[in-house]
C-alpha positions in Angstrom: 57.4 -59.5 4.7 55.7 -55.9 4.9 53.5 -56.5 7.7 56.5 -58.2 10.0 58.1 -54.6 8.8 55.2 -52.3 10.3 54.8 -54.7 13.2 58.7 -54.3 14.1 58.7 -50.5 14.1 55.7 -50.4 15.5 56.7 -52.3 18.8 60.3 -50.2 18.0 58.2 -47.1 18.8 56.8 -48.1 21.9 59.2 -49.2 22.8 61.2 -45.1 22.3 57.8 -43.8 24.0 57.2 -45.5 26.3 61.5 -45.5 27.5 60.6 -41.4 26.8 57.8 -41.2 29.3 59.3 -43.1 31.9 62.6 -40.4 31.7 59.4 -38.1 31.9 57.9 -40.0 35.0 61.0 -39.8 37.3 61.7 -36.2 36.5 58.7 -34.9 37.1 58.6 -37.2 40.8 62.2 -35.7 41.8 60.1 -32.2 41.3 58.2 -32.9 43.4 59.5 -35.0 46.0 61.2 -31.0 45.6 64.5 -31.3 43.6 65.6 -28.2 42.6 64.6 -28.4 38.7 62.7 -24.7 38.3 63.5 -23.6 35.3 62.9 -27.4 33.9 59.6 -27.0 33.5 55.9 -25.6 34.5 57.6 -22.4 32.0 61.0 -22.0 33.8 59.2 -19.2 36.0 60.3 -20.9 39.4 64.6 -20.7 40.0 64.7 -24.0 42.4 61.9 -25.8 44.6 58.9 -25.5 42.9 56.6 -24.1 45.1 53.3 -26.6 45.9 50.7 -26.8 43.9 53.2 -26.9 41.1 54.3 -29.9 42.7 51.9 -32.0 43.4 50.7 -31.3 39.4 54.3 -32.9 39.4 53.1 -35.7 41.2 50.2 -36.8 39.3 51.9 -36.5 36.1 55.3 -38.6 37.5 52.2 -41.3 38.9 49.2 -41.7 36.8 49.6 -38.9 34.1 52.5 -40.5 32.0 52.6 -44.4 33.6 49.0 -44.3 32.0 49.7 -43.2 28.4 52.9 -45.6 28.7 50.2 -48.2 29.0 47.7 -47.0 26.2 51.0 -46.9 24.0 51.9 -50.4 24.5 48.1 -51.5 24.3 48.5 -50.1 20.4 51.2 -51.8 19.9 49.8 -55.2 21.1 52.8 -55.7 23.8 50.0 -55.9 26.5 49.5 -59.8 27.3 46.2 -58.5 27.7 44.1 -57.8 24.8 43.4 -54.2 24.3 41.8 -52.2 22.4 42.9 -49.3 20.2 42.0 -47.1 17.7 44.5 -44.7 15.9 42.4 -41.9 16.7 43.2 -42.5 19.9 46.9 -42.9 18.5 46.2 -39.6 16.7 45.1 -37.7 20.3 48.4 -38.5 22.0 50.4 -37.5 18.6 49.1 -34.1 19.0 49.2 -33.7 22.6 52.5 -34.2 22.4 53.0 -32.4 19.2 51.4 -29.2 20.4 53.8 -29.8 23.8 56.5 -30.0 21.4 55.9 -25.9 20.8 55.5 -25.3 23.4 58.8 -26.3 25.2 59.9 -25.1 22.1 58.5 -21.4 23.0 59.6 -21.7 26.7 61.8 -18.4 27.9 63.6 -21.0 29.8 66.6 -22.7 27.4 66.5 -25.5 30.5 62.4 -26.4 29.5 63.4 -26.8 25.7 65.2 -30.0 26.1 62.1 -31.5 27.1 60.5 -30.2 23.4 62.6 -32.8 21.3 60.9 -35.7 23.9 57.6 -34.0 23.3 58.5 -33.8 19.7 59.6 -38.0 19.8 57.0 -38.8 21.6 54.6 -37.3 18.6 56.7 -39.2 16.4 56.9 -43.0 18.4 52.6 -41.7 18.4 52.0 -41.4 14.7 54.3 -44.4 13.6 51.5 -45.5 15.6 48.8 -44.6 14.4 49.6 -45.5 11.3 50.3 -49.3 11.5 47.0 -49.7 13.6 
């Protein structure tokens, strides 16, 4: 029974993290395509539409980075059709990445961007739950 409970926690954590990463991807793609949400990202220093270099970076994050991380998390949780090699180290790296992202977002001068601190913190916690179950 203990092993089943651990599996359930890992799956729940992966679903939550993947859902939050989907939100991040959609947001990044929206700003990449010109949504006037500059105060919500990249330090909140750009009001309205982001400059081209930030739009390109957001597009890459939304199309490549966050989906790749989501697939890694799903694989680590055993939710992919194929066998994936997952190590606790990889999940701890993601925990640290999103933990640092949460700190940076919470420190932002932009009130709007601080919301992403909660999202990053939640993803970090989900990654830690998965890492502990590996």
